[in-house]
Residue, then its C-alpha position, 0 to 999 in steps of 0.5 A: x465470497x462470504x466475508x468472514x467474521x473477525x472477532x472484536x475481542x481479538x482485535x481489541x486485544x491486539x498486542x504485537x508480541x513475538x511468537x515462535x512460529x507462523x501462527x494459525x489461521x482460524x478454522x483451519x486445523x492441520x494446515x499444510x506446511x510451506x511448499x517446497x521451492x517451485x512446488x504448488x500447494x493445495x489452494x485454500x489449505x490454510x484459509x478455510x473453505x471458499x464461499x459465495x462472493x458478496x460483491x455488488x454488481x459491476x457498474x454500481x460505482x460512479x466513474x469519472x475520467x480525468x481527461x488525460x492519456x498516460x502509460x499503463x504503469x502510471x502512478x497516482x497520488x492525491x494532495x491538497x496543493x493550494x490548501x482549499x480543502x480539495x485534493x489535487x491528483x498527481x499522475x507520474x510516469x516516464x512522461x513526467x508529472x502532471x498535477x490535476x485540479x478541479x476545473x470550475x467549468x467541469x472536469x479537471x485541468x493541469x495546475x502543476x507539472x515536472x519533468x521525468x527522470x526515468x520511469x515512475x516506479x513509486x509515488x506518494x504524497x503527504x506532509x513528508x517533512x513535518x512542516x504542515x505542507x504537502x509534498x509529493x515524492x517519486x521514486x524514479x528508475x529504469x523504464x523500457x525507453x530509458x533502461x539506463x535511468x538511475x534510481x533517484x528519490x525526488x521530493x516536490x513542492x509547489x511554488x516553482x516558476x510557470x506552474x512547475x513543481x520545485x524538486x529536491x533530491x532525497x536519495x540516490x541509491x546505488x544499485x544495479x536494479x533501479x527500482x523502488x518497491x515501497x514509498x509511503x508517508x510514515x512516522x518513526x521515532x517521533x519523526x514525520x518522514x518517508x518509508x521507502x524500499x529499493x532494490x540493491x541488486x536483482x533480488x535484495x531490497x533495502x528498507x529505509x526511513x528518511x526524514x528531513x533536517x535543516x542543513x545547519x552548516x550551510x555547506x550543501x548536501x542533502x538535508x534528508x537523513x536516512x535510517x536503514x531498516x534492513x536489507x532482505x531478499x525480495x522484501x518488496x513491501x514495507x509498512x510502519x504501523x503503530x502498536x498498542x504498546x506505543x512502539x512503531x512496528x515495521x512489517x515486511x511482505x515478500x512475494x518470494x522467500x529466501x530460496x529461489x522460487x520459494x513462497x513469500x511471507x509477511x512478518x514483523x521485523x524486530x530491531x535485532x532483525x528477528x522476524x515474527x511471522x504472520x500467517x500467509x498462504x504464499x507470497x504477499x504483494x501489498x500491506x495496509x494497517x486498518x483501524x476501525x470502530x471507536x476512534x479512542x479504542x479502534x480495532x486494529x489489524x494488519x491486512x495484506x494481499x496474499x496468495x502470490x506464486x511465481x507461476x502466477x497465471x496458473x497458481x497465484x491467488x488474489x487473496x485479501x487477508x487480515x491478521x491480529x495476535x491473541x494475548x498469547x502472541x500467536x497470530x490468527x489470520x482471516x481471509x476477507x476476500x478471494x478476488x477474481x484475479x491473481x494478485x492484490x497489489x494495492x491496499x488503502x484505507x479511508x472513509x469512502x461514504x462519509x459515515x465516519x467508518x473506514x473502508x478497506x480498498x483493494x486494487x487487484x489484477x482484475x478488480x477494484x473493490x471496497x470493503x465496508x466493515x460492519x458488526x453483526x448480531x454476534x458482535x463480530x466484525x465482517x467486511x462487505x465487499x463492493x466492486x467499484x471498477x476494473x483492476x490496475x496497478x496503482x491507486x490512491x485515495x483523494x477528496x477532489x471535491x471537498x465533500x468529506x468522502x474519499x474517492x479512489x483514483x486509479x492510474x494506468x493508460x486512462x486514469x479515472x476516479x471511482x466513488x461509492x454510490 
C-alpha cells in the first residue's frame, strides 16, 4: 500500500502529555467505537483508506543461511562478544544457546554455548548491567517437551570453561504460567538494565525493570534488583522510551483488553497507574521507539503492530502504525503499512543501508519488511517499504561483518540473515 505521510511538524513537537480519550487517527473522522467483546469491527474503520503497496519484489534482499538447524520458535539476538567490531549471533531454544561468529573461511562457526533451562520464551542482548561489556539474557519457561520448566531469567557473559557462557540468575518469578513476553535492554532512572514482562497467571502480566548492583554484604543472593512497573491483564508488550521533557515513558501494548475476548490497546502508563491511550484499531502485538532525522533534533514516534483479534485467521490484520501527540496532548496515529499477514510481532529500528538514517523493520506472520523514511517535497515524512524475506517469530539487528550496515537475523527452524540490497 502507499506509505502514508507523517507531518514533520507534528513529530518535531512530540510532547507526551496526558489526554482524556483514545486520541484520533488522521483522515478518519467519525471513527467507529471499540467493538463489543468478541465482536468484529469494520476493517480500517480508524485508519483511513487502503492503497497500493510499495513493497519491493520478493527476492530483492540478500539472504545468508546460518548453517544450523533450530526449532520453529527459536529466538535470536546479536552481541559483540569479543570486541572486534563484528556481532556474534545468539540462537536460543529448548535445545540450549548457540552463539555463532563469522568463520574466516566463510559462513559461521560456533564460538560459545550454554545448556537449556526449558523453552526460550524471550531473548535479548546488550550492555545490561552498565559495565561496558555485552551480556545475553534469556527468559526460560515452559516448553511442549518440558511443560514443568519454571520461569527463570538468566544473564550470560563470555569467559566460561570450554567455550561455555557463564550464567547468572537475575530472577525466578513465581507464576502458574512460565512465560516471558518482553525482554529488552532499557534505561530507567539513570540506570542501565533489563525491561522484562512475565505472566503471573493465565491472563495477568507483570512488568519489571531490573538492574544489577554489587552484593555489598557478601552474603550471597541475587545482585539483580527489581522495580515493579505494574501488573495488568494481558499486558504482554512493554517499552521504555525517552520523552522530550527528559522523563522516561513506559508504554504498554496488549493483544486483548480487560474483558474476555475484548479488543486490546496501547497506552502510556503513568507512575500512578493512569493510562494515556494511543489510537489503535484493535490488539497490539509489538512496540518500538523510532527517532529519525537530525540526531540533535530527531523526529520521534511510537510504532506498534496493530490489528490483532482473537479470531486471528479470520479477523486479525497485520497493521504497522506510528503515533505521536500534538501540542494539545491529543494523539494522532498514521498507518505505515497494511501487511499481508495477521500480525506484526517484532519491530526493530536501525541503519540497514549505511546512510546514517534509521530504518524501521517489521517481522510479521507472512513477511519481513524494512521501511525507509524519506522527506517528500511537501516536507512530510514517508516510509517506503521493502520486502526482505518471509515471516517469522523472532528477529534482531546485527552487524556480523563490521561494515556499519545492520543486517536482520530471523530465528526459526533455519535461522538466516537478511540484508538490504
